[in-house]
N, C-alpha and C positions, 0 to 999 in steps of 0.2 A: 500411242506408240512412242512418243518422244522420251518418255521416262522409263519405259519397260525394257527388259533385257532383250537383246537380239539374239536369234539362233541362226547359226551358219553351219553349213555342211561343206566339207573339203572333199572333192571327188576328183578322180583322174586315173589314167593309166598307171600300171606298175612302173616304177623307176622314173616317174615324171618329176619328182622332187616334192611330193605331197608332204611326206613326213618332215622333210627339212623345213618346209614352210610352216607346218604345225608347230614344231619345236621353236622356230623363230618367234612365232606369235604368242605362244603360251609359256615358253620357258619351263619352269618347274611346276606351273599351275596347270597340272593335267593329272589324269588317272586313267587306269586301264580297267575295262569292265567287259561284260558279255552282252550281246544283243538278246533281247527277250526270247526265251525258248531255244536259243542257238549257242553253241559253245564257241563260236568264232569271236575272238576278241576285238574290241574297238577302243579308241582313245577319245577322251572328251577332255577339253580344257577350257579355260576362260581368260579373258584379258579385257582391259579397258582402253577405249580409244575415244579421245575427245569427251571424256566423262561418260561415255556409254559403255555399260557392261555387256559383254558379248560372250555367249557359250558357243564353242565351235566343236564339231565332231569330225574326226578324221575317218572317212569311210574306207573300207577295203579297196585296194587297187584293182581295177577292172577295165577290160577293153570294150565291153558292151553292157547293155541292160537287158539282154535276153537271158532267161533263167537257165543257163547251162551249168553253172557253178554256184556254190554257196555264197562267194563274194558278190556275184551279180544279183543273186536273190536278196542278200542282206542290204546292198546298196539301194536297190529299187524300192524294197519294202520300207526302209528308213524314210526315204524321200516322200513316199505316199502316205505313210501313216503319221510320221512326226511333223512333216510339212515345215521344213526350216524356212526362215524369213528370206534367205538367200543361199544359193549354191555357188561356191567358188570352184569353177572347173579349171584345175591347173593343167596346162598344156605344155608339153616339150617343144619349144621353138625349133630345135634342131630336128625334129620328127614331126613336123606340123601335120602332114597329110594323114598319117596314121592316127594321131591323137584327136584329130577333129572328127573321127568316126563316132567316138563316144559323145562329142559335143552335139552331133546332129540328133542323137537319141534324147539328150536333155531338151533340146529345142522342140522335138516332137512331144516330149512329155509336158512341156509348157511350164517348167519350173522357173522361178525368178533366178536368172543366171548371169554370172560375170566370168569372163575368161581371165586367168592369170597366166600370161605368156611367159613361161619360166625358161631359164637357161639361155637367155639372150646372148650371154657371153660365149656359150659353147656354139650357138648358131653363128655368131660373128666370126669365131675362129675357123668355122668351116666354110666361110665365104658366103653365108646365107644372110640376106637382108630382108626383113619382114616389115612391111608398112601396116602397122598395127591399127592406124586410124581407118584405113581402107577396109581391113578385115572387120573392124567393128561396124562400119557402115553397111557391108554386105550381109553380115550375120543379124544385124539389128540389135546387138547387145554390146555393153562395154567391154573393151579389151585393154588390159593394163599390162605393159611389159615389166617383168620383175627378174631379179637374180635372187632366188631364195637363200642360197648359201650365205650371201653377204647382207641380205635384208634390203637390197636396193629395190625401190619401188613398192614395198610392202605398205608404206603409209598411204600412198595414193590408192592402192588396191582396196584397203580396208575402208578408206573414206568413200570410194565409189560403191563398195558393197553395202555400206550402211544407207547410202542414198536409196539403192534399190530396195532394201529392207523397209524403209520408211514408206515407200510408195504402196506397199501392200497390194501388189498386182495380182489379178485373177489368173488362173491357168489358161493359157492360150498357146495352142500347138503351132509350130511352124510347118507350113505345107511344103513337102518335097514331092516332086513328081516321080512316080514309079513306072511310068510307061502307060500306054493307052489301056492295055488289058487290066492292069491292077488298079489304075486310078478310078476306073469306072466302077469296079467292085468295091473299092474303098468308100466312094461316095454313097453307094447303096448301103454298106454296112453302117457307116457313120449316121446316116439318116435313121436307121432302125434303133441304133443305141441312144441317139438324142431323144427320140420320141419315147422310149421306155426308160429314160434316165438310168440306163444299164452301166453299173460300176462308176458312174459319173462323180460320186463324192470323192473318189481318190484318183481317178484317171480321166484325162481328156477323151472324148469319143474317138478322135483320130488315133491316139496312141493305143487305145484298146483295140481298134480295128486292125492296126499294124500288127499287134501282138497275135491276134487271131490268124492273120495271113502268115505269120511266121511260125504258127503252130507252137506257141509258147506254152509249155505244160502247165506252169503255175497259174497263168491267166485263164487258161481253159478250166482249171479246177475251180478258181474263184468265181468264174462265170456260171459254172454248173451249180455252184452252191447258192449264188444270188438269184438266178432265174433259170431253172433247168430247161424249160421249154424254149426260151429265147436263145439260150446257149446252144441247144441242139440245132436250131434254125441257122444260127451263124456258122456253125461247124459244117452244116450241109452246104451252105452257100460257098464257103471257103473250099470245101471238098471238090465242088463242081469246077471252080477256077483252077485248082491245083491239077485235076485230071486233064483239064484243057491244055494248060501250060506244058504238062508232062508229055501230051501227045504231039503238040505242035512245036515245041522248042526244047524237049527233053530237059527240063529244068523245073525246080521247085520255086514257089513264090519267094521264100526267104533268100534264095540266091539272087533273084532279080532285085529285091529290096536292098541288098548289100551292095550290089553293082551300082544302082542308082544313087545310093548314098555317097559312094566314092566318086561317082560322076558329078554329083553336086559339089563335093569338096574340091575336085579338080578345077571345076568351072570357077569357083571362088579364087583359088590360088592363082589361076591363070589371068585373072583381072588385075595384074599388077600387085598382088599381095606379097609374092615372094620372088625374089631375084637372086641369082647366084654370080658372085664376083668372078669366079674361076671354075674350072672344070670340076663337076660334082663327082666324076669317077675317080678322083685322086684318093689315095689312102688317107683317111683322117688319123689323128693321133691315136685314138682308141684302137683303130684297125691295125696301125703299125705295131702298137704294144701287143695286141693279140697275135700277131704273127709269130711272136716268141712265146707268150704265156699260154697260148692254147695249142701250140705245136705238138704233134704226136709224140715227139722224143723229148724236147726241151720242156714242154709244159708240165708234165708230172714231176720232173727233176726240180724245177723252180717251185712247184707247189709243196714238195717235201722240205725244201730249204726254208720256205716261208713258215711252214708249220713248225719246224725245229726252232727257227728264229723266234716264233711266238713264245715257245716254252722257255727259251733261253732268257728272253726279256722278262717273262712273268716271274721266274725263279730268282733271277739276279736282282731285280728292282724290288721284290716284295720281301726279300730275306730279312732286312732290318725292321720294317714294320711288323712282320710276324714275330720277331723277337720281342718287340715292344709290347705286343698283345699279350704274349706269354708272360712277360714280366708283370703286366697289369693284373692278370688273373692270379698269378702267384702271390702278388701283394694282397689281393682281395682275400685269398685263402688264409694268409697270415693274419690279416685284421680280424677275420671271423674266428680264427683259432685262438687269438689272445683275448677277445672281447666277449665270447659266448661260452658258457660253461658246457662241459661234456654232456652229451645226451642226444636224443633223437633229432632236435631242431639243428644242432650243430652238424650232425652227420648229413642231414637232409641238404643244408645250404652248401657245405663243402663238397661232399660226394655227389649229391644229386644234381645240384644246380651249377656251382662254379666249375667243378672238374668235368661234369657232364656237358652243359650248354656251352661253357667257356672253351671247351676243346673244339667245338664247332665254330664259335665266333672267332677263335684265334686265327682262323684262316681267311677272315674277311679281307685283309689287304691282298693276299694272293689272288682270291676270287675276283677282287676289283681290278687288279691289273690284267688278269686273264680276260675278263669281260671287255675291258678297254681295248685290248689287242684285237679281239673278235669284232668289236664295233668298228675298228679302222678297216678291216678286211670287208666287212659288210657294206659300210657306207661308201667305200671306194669303188664298189662294183666288182671286186675280185671273186667273191663268193659265187656269183652267177657264172664265172669262168670255171670255177671248180665243178659246179654241176654240169656244165657243157663237157668238160674233159672227161668226167666220171661216167657219162652216158655209154661210152664205148666199153668200159669195164663192166658197168652194171648189166648191159645186155648179155654178157657171157654168163651171168649168174641168175638170168631169168627175171631181172628187174627193169624198171623203166628209168630213164634219165631224171625224170621229175622226182624219183625216190631220193635223189641226193639231198634235196632241201629238208625233207623230214629227218634224214640222218644227221645232217649238220645241226638243225634245230635241237635235236635230242642230245647233242654233245659230240658230234663227229669230229669237231676240233678240240672239244673239251668245254665244260661249263654250260651246256644247254640243259634241257629238261624233256623227259620223254613224253610228258602229257601234251604239250603243244606239238611235239613231233608226231604222236599218234594222230592228233587232230589235223595236222598238215597233210595226212595221206588222203584227205578228201578230194584233193585235186587230181588224183590218179583216176583215169577213166576205167581201166580194166579192174574188175572186182578181185581176180586172182593176184594181180601184181600189187594191188592196194593191200590186200590181206597179208601177203608176204612181207611187205614193207612194215606194216602195222606190227607184225609179230616180232620183227627183228630190230626196230629201232631202240627197244630197251637195252640192247646190248652195248650201245654207245656210252662213253664216259661222261654222264651227265654232271651238273654242278654238285649233286649230292655225293657222287662218288669221288670227285676230284680231291676233296680234303682227305679222304681215306687213302687214296693213292699217294697223295703228297706225304702224308704221315709216314706210310711204310717205306716209300722210296727214300724219303729224307733220313729215316732211321738206319736203313740197311744198305743204301746205295748212294750215300751222301756225295761222293765224288763226282758222280755223273747224273745229277737229278734230271737235267733236261733231256739227256739222251734216253733214260729209261722212261720218262713220261712219253716221250716221242714213240719209243718202241711198243709201249702198252697201248698207245693210240692206234698204231698201225694193226696191233693184234686185235683190237676191238673191231676195226673195219673187216679184217680178214675173216673173223669168226662170224660176224653178222652176214657177210656176203655168202659164205660157205653154208650157213644155216638157211639162208634164203634160197640158195640153189637146191638143198635138200628138200625144203618145203615145196618148191616149184616142181620137183620131180616126183613128189609123193602125194601129199594131201591137196596141193594147190596146182595141179597140172593146168596148162592153158598157153595160148599163143601170146607172144610179146607184142606190144603196141608201138607205133612209131613215136619219136620224141622231137618235138619242136620247141625251141626256147629263144627268147629275145635276150640279147646281150646288151645291157645298158652301157652307155658310155663311162669311161673312168672319170672319177671326180675327186678332188681333194676334200676329205671329210671336214666339216667345220667342228671347231672345238666344243661349241655349244651342243651340237648334235651328239658328239662322242660322249660328252659328260652326261647328257640326259639319258642316253642308251645304257651307259655304265651304271649310273645311279638306279635306274629302274630295276635292272637285273640284280644288282647287289642288294637293293632293298628287299626284293622278293626272298633272297636267300636269308638276310638277317631276320625278316618277318617270320620266316619258316622256323628259324632257329629259336626265336623268342615265343613262339605259339606251339606249333606241333612238336618240335624237338624238346621243348621245355616239359610239355605234358607227358610225353613218352619217357623222358629222362626220370621224372618224378615217379611215374608208374613202376619203371624198371628198378629204381632205388627202393621202392617198397617191396618189390619181388625179391630184391637182394638183401632186404633187411629182416623181413619176417619169414617164418614165425620166431626167429631168434634161437638162442641156445636153451636146452633144457636147464632146470634149476640146478641140477647136480653139477653140470659142466660150468655154469656161471659162478657157482660157489667155489669150484676148483680154481678158477683164475683169480677170484677174490683172495682166495687163501695164498696163492703165489704172490699177489701184490702185497699182502700183509706180511708175508715172510721176507720179501725184499726190503720193505721199509723197516721192519724190526731189526734188521742187521746193520742199520746205520744209526748214528748218535743223533740226539735231538737237535743240536746245532746244524748239522747237515740238512735235516728235514725242514728246519726254519729257513735256511738259505734257499732251498729249492722252492719253498712256498713264495718267497719274496720275488724270485726272478725265474719263473717257470719257462720263459720263452727266450731268455738271454743267456745262451750256453757259453758265450765268451766271458761272461762275468762270474761263472760258477767255478768252485773249487773242483779238484779232481774227484773227490768223493761224491760231491753233488752230481757232477756229470755222470758218474758211473751209475748212481741210483737212477737218474733220469733215463738213461739208456736202457736200463733193466726194466723199468716201468714201461717204456715205449715198446719194447720187444713183447712184453706180456700183453699189452693192449693189442698189438698188431696180430699176435697169435690168436687172440680172442676174436678179433675182426675177421680174420681169415676163416676160422672155424665157423663163425656166425654165417659168413657168406656161403661157405660150402653146405651149410645146413638149411639155407634159405630156399624158397620155392624156386628161384632162378637158378641157384647153385645145384639143386637136384635135377632140374631139367637139363642143365649144361652137362652135368655128370651122366645122365641118362644116355646121352648121344655119344659119349666118349668112345664106346666100343666101335662105332661106326666112323666118327669123325677123326679118330686117331689115324686112320688109313691116309687122310689128307694132311695130317700133322697139327690138327687142332686140339687144344686141350679144352677143359670144361669152361674156362673163362672166355676163350675165344668163341665157343659155342653160344654163350649167352649174348655176346655182341652180334653174331651172325643171325641169331633168332630175332634180335631187335631191328636188324636191317630189313626184315620182311615188311615193317611199317614204313620205314624211310631209311635210306642208306646213310644219311648223316648221323643216325642214331648209333651206328657202329663205333664212331669215335666217342660219342658222349658215353656209351655204355662201357667201352674200354677204359675211359677216364675214370668212371665210377667204380668199376670192378677192381681196378688196380689201386684206386685210392682206398677202398674199403678193405681189401684183402691182401695188402703187400706185407710180406714177412721180413723184407729186408729194410732195416731202419735206415740204411745208407741210401736206399733207392727211392728218393723223394723228389727227383727232378721232374722234368716235363715228361709227357706220355711217351714220347719217342725214346727218351733215355730208359724209361722203365721197361719198355719192350726190348730194347737192345740189351739190357742187363738180365732179362728173364732167360733162364736156361731152356725153357720150352720154345723159345723163338730163335730163329736163325735166318739166313738168306733164303734157304729152300723153303722154309715155312712161309716166309714173307711173300715169295713168288706164288706159292700155292694159295695163300689167302687173297693175294691181289687178283688172281685169275677167278677164284670163286666169287669174290665180291663184284667183279666186273660183269659176270655173266648169270649169276643166280637170279631168283624170281624178281620181276619188276616191283617197285614199291607199291603200296596199297592204292594210292591215288591213281597211279598209272593203270592198275588193274581195273579199277572202276571205269577209267576212261576207255580202256580196251572194250569193256563190257558194253559201254553205251554206244561205242562206234561199230561194234560187231555183235558179240553176245557173251554171256557169262561162260559159255562152253569154251569159247576162244580164250577168255581171260584165264580160266583154270588151266587150259592147255599150255598157255604161255608160261604160267607159274611152274607147272610140273616139267615141261620140256626144258626150260631154262635152268631149273635147279638141278635136274638129273645130269644135264650136260656139264654144268659148272662144276659139280661134285666129282664126276668122272674125270674131268680135266685136272682138277686140283689133285686128286689121288695119283694120277699118272705123273704129274710134276713132282709131287713129294716122294713117291717111290723111286722114280728114276734118279732124282736129285740126291736122295739118301744113299742110293746104290753107289753113286760116283762120289760120294763124300762131299 
């Protein structure tokens, strides 16, 4: 054991500081993956401590180990199948009693355990003093006080954890009394389990017995698969005691177990573990702040101000870096233009890759600043308040307060992703509310849509970029909520369920945590641009290039070039050959010839594009799309957006690069759109609305199919696209009517 790697699991309640500790321990040495067979994501990282290499897994935040939610199932399965050398149970010192409920279940499970008593500073500010040595003595496991944000105590924590890992202890359950009625049955069930070695490879007999008394569905299924006859016998035994308790006390075994666990925790705390220096009924700092931030009147106003401030910060701070990125890709285009001869390869690199993918990557600074701002709101605890406040609004539209988080994850503030948003709907108990949320989260402005919105807003509403971004975000929420109301009144009728949510204390985010969160999300965006978007851009370039022009038309443009060249003297031709890209060093005649040839080439490119597969598809839809103000080139971009919304920018970059007739219109994509007579403010708003609301990207559709069915995935694609097109038509027609 001394030289082998140590495996650790980090477990605890939501908002206990688990992720903060994980980031502090691993830094950038971490990656995100999925648990086997389940789409819930997890983080795994590694670090070295005193020469020992350690692999640590950040388990989903959970309040218990009973299989009520996917997070609870995932955490329990990981501990029983992966069997980490030590489990670090991170406990919020300022909410000790509630957090120790999960600890009691780890003790019953018998895993090698150590408690990281986090937020000691918050507890101290609340006048709470905890004697951690006494707590350790009563629980029989090490307890180390830490402050995860600053890293205080983490060295001692890891040292103690490694000591436990080195001992390689067997699974031993902590005995907690559940009263005379249940204790007697427990002993009976445990004896049967021990004799038959029933599920003992992964669970202690006591833990299995408790789960049978709690009527844990997953454990009942595992038991039935392992030994159907014994499982039936255990279920009958539990059924008898359940009936008895229901008749005599009007209560189920799981309620008695929960009561006795809290009784066990209270008995520990009252043995001098926790004392209060002053009145615990006073308003803590978080409560005082919440008096304003979650107030019925002031709360929503403050929320809107914060949201607008986020956009103001994002646009103002990212403006210069975005210009640098535009300059970088412009320089790359110039380098390729001068170093590679004309032909397919040159067209692919400039039009397909640089103008395509470069258009998406050019927004990386803006995306980074936006993700940083969202990370501040998330890590400070404010996003939980947003969910709390929005519950009152959501109930009006037939949704649950817990639906807020899937909306936010999908891009409710901007910059999220609909895929994890769809997955996040699993926490909703009501199937109808879950389905309504699942179908409407794609309406949010995800990270893929943000660059498109920024491009069009920056081109046509440059003076008030933050304001327009704010207004379009509000529009996304309104449309999503009204769509949810429509679905809940028609295909998804059903009663609303009650909302209960914990509000974590406010915290100052750590710079390390903010940087890690920002980098993780930005890297996902960059990786997508370098893989999915690159592949789609090359495919679309091919569709916009082939089959090319007929020989007769190619010969026509060759003739035009020959005529232009023959009208100038040989010295002028030699001059242009020597300095093809340095216009400032050319004579007036040479510049005139260069402009003539450029115009002929661009006319040929435009004709080639119009004659291509993509051009014909785009032109085919013009009779319909013209009602919304979209020309054939815009149609090509919108069709590409069915695969991924970022492709809209890369496709517009490619289509305007390949088919631009104006020799002077060679600036950035937003300038090209601004100078295009087919585009104006009304068309821009029409396009923005269509892009925001039409069919989810392909990956999201697959996710909806996995979470619900392909029937609902196709419904989402059809419903969203029809609505988006009708809205775009209405905007363009009304806008055109008023000039």
